[in-house]
C-alpha positions in Angstrom: 123.8 54.1 82.4 124.5 56.5 79.5 122.3 59.1 81.2 124.6 59.0 84.3 127.7 59.2 82.1 126.3 62.2 80.3 125.5 64.0 83.5 129.0 63.3 84.9 130.6 64.6 81.7 128.5 67.8 81.9 129.4 68.3 85.5 133.1 67.8 84.8 133.0 70.3 82.0 131.2 72.8 84.1 133.7 72.5 87.0 136.7 72.7 84.6 135.4 75.8 83.0 135.7 77.7 86.3 139.1 76.1 87.2 141.0 76.8 83.9 142.3 80.3 83.3 140.5 82.3 80.6 141.0 85.6 79.0 139.2 88.6 80.3 135.6 88.3 79.2 132.2 88.6 80.8 128.4 89.2 80.0 125.0 91.7 79.0 122.6 94.9 79.4 122.9 96.7 82.8 121.2 99.7 84.2 123.3 100.7 87.3 125.9 99.6 89.8 125.8 99.8 93.5 129.2 99.9 95.3 129.5 98.3 98.7 132.9 99.7 99.6 133.7 103.4 99.8 136.3 104.9 97.5 139.6 106.1 99.0 139.7 109.7 100.2 141.6 112.3 98.1 144.3 114.5 99.5 145.0 118.1 98.5 147.4 116.8 95.8 144.5 114.8 94.3 146.3 111.5 94.9 144.6 108.7 96.8 145.5 108.6 100.5 146.5 105.4 102.3 148.3 103.9 99.3 145.2 102.1 97.9 144.2 101.1 94.4 141.6 103.4 92.9 138.8 101.6 91.1 136.1 102.8 88.7 133.3 100.6 87.4 130.9 101.7 84.7 128.9 100.3 81.8 130.2 100.3 78.2 128.2 102.6 75.9 126.0 99.8 74.6 125.5 98.5 78.1 126.6 95.0 77.2 129.8 95.1 79.1 131.3 96.5 82.4 134.5 98.6 82.2 136.8 98.2 85.2 139.4 100.9 85.4 142.2 100.6 88.0 144.7 103.3 88.9 147.4 103.9 91.6 148.6 100.4 90.7 152.0 101.1 92.3 150.2 100.7 95.7 149.5 97.0 94.9 151.4 93.8 94.5 148.4 92.1 92.8 144.8 92.8 92.0 142.2 90.0 91.3 138.7 90.7 90.0 135.7 88.4 89.6 132.5 89.1 87.8 129.8 86.5 88.5 126.1 86.2 87.7 123.4 83.8 86.7 121.6 83.5 83.4 118.7 81.1 83.0 119.9 79.5 86.4 123.4 78.8 84.9 126.4 80.3 86.7 128.5 82.6 84.4 131.4 84.9 85.0 134.8 86.3 84.2 137.9 86.8 86.2 141.4 88.2 85.9 144.5 89.2 87.7 146.5 92.4 87.3 150.2 92.3 88.3 151.4 95.9 88.4 154.4 96.3 86.2 155.7 99.6 84.9 152.3 101.3 84.5 150.1 103.0 87.1 146.7 102.3 85.5 144.8 99.5 83.7 141.4 99.1 82.1 139.5 95.8 81.5 136.3 95.2 79.5 134.1 92.5 81.0 131.7 91.3 78.4 128.3 90.1 79.6 128.2 87.1 77.2 130.8 85.2 75.2 132.9 86.3 72.2 134.8 84.1 69.7 136.6 85.3 66.5 134.9 88.7 66.8 131.4 87.4 67.1 129.7 88.0 70.5 126.6 86.5 72.0 125.2 88.6 74.9 123.5 86.9 77.8 119.9 87.8 78.7 118.0 87.3 81.9 121.0 88.1 84.1 120.5 87.9 87.9 122.6 88.1 91.0 125.4 89.9 89.2 128.4 90.9 91.4 131.9 92.2 90.8 134.5 91.7 93.5 137.9 93.4 93.4 140.6 92.1 95.7 143.8 94.1 96.1 146.9 92.9 97.9 148.8 96.1 98.7 152.5 96.6 98.9 152.2 97.0 102.7 150.8 93.4 102.9 147.2 94.4 103.6 144.2 93.1 101.6 141.4 95.4 100.4 138.2 93.9 99.0 135.6 96.0 97.1 132.3 94.6 96.1 129.8 95.9 93.6 126.2 94.7 92.9 125.3 95.0 89.3 121.6 95.5 88.5 120.7 94.3 85.0 117.7 95.6 83.0 115.2 92.9 82.1 114.6 92.3 78.4 
């Protein structure tokens, strides 16, 4: 009976960890990104056309985090992002929401691991890593950009 109880407690904690809001954090070492959505076209004035949010995704210098840069935020009401991956067959991830206020750009560091009180533990053996960015534009339309993240094996 105690084994069943332990399994139920572990499952409840796992489910709650995805339902409760958390600060922007993520997880580990990555070689390259593959973007599934095309970037907005540029006009002669070098501003994005179509009133879309411009996204840029790259690795941090030590390749243990993904840097998400957003610009042309005035075109959006809300932007959600979700980094998800598996490590040792355990689902991991980070998510966040950007509500454009009075600035036109924003940057977010998604750690591939966990950090607490300045000490970070980076995940290894990362598989199936994906970043999804969902923008709700001021004109009411929804734009979804998906990135596949390929992580180097250690």
